[in-house]
C-alpha angles and dihedrals in degrees: 000000000000091000091057090050091051092048092050091046092051091046090053091050092051093047091048091051091048091049091050091049091051090048091052092047092051091049090051092049091050091048093049092048091050090050093050092049092050090047092053090049091052092046089054087058090049089051090055090051092048091052087073108096091220093060118080099173145351125228115213130188117216119205113248093242091056098042097098092049092047095050090047092049096049091057096045106029111023115078101144097071140049105234121189131173118244108248112254094009113087096192100046123087135185114222120198135167110269111249115221116209129180 
C-alpha cells in the first residue's frame, strides 16, 4: 500500500511541476506579445516623425530591462526601418527609413 501512495505522490509532484512550467511559458508568451504590440505602436509613431522631410533619423533610448527583447525584435520583426546602435551607448539606437536600391 505504501508503494501506491509513493507513486501517487510522485505523480502529483510531476504534474504540479508541469503545470507550473506551462503557466510560466504562457506568462512569457503574453509578455512577449505585449512587448511586440507596444513596439509596433511606437514604431508607427516613429514612422510619422520620419515622414517629415526635415527629419533624417530618430534616436531612441531603450530601458536596460527591455534591451534584450528590443534587440531580438529588431532582427526578427522590424523590416521597415534601418536600425543601428549608437556607438559607445548600448541602449541608444538610431532609426532611419530603409532605403531601397536596385
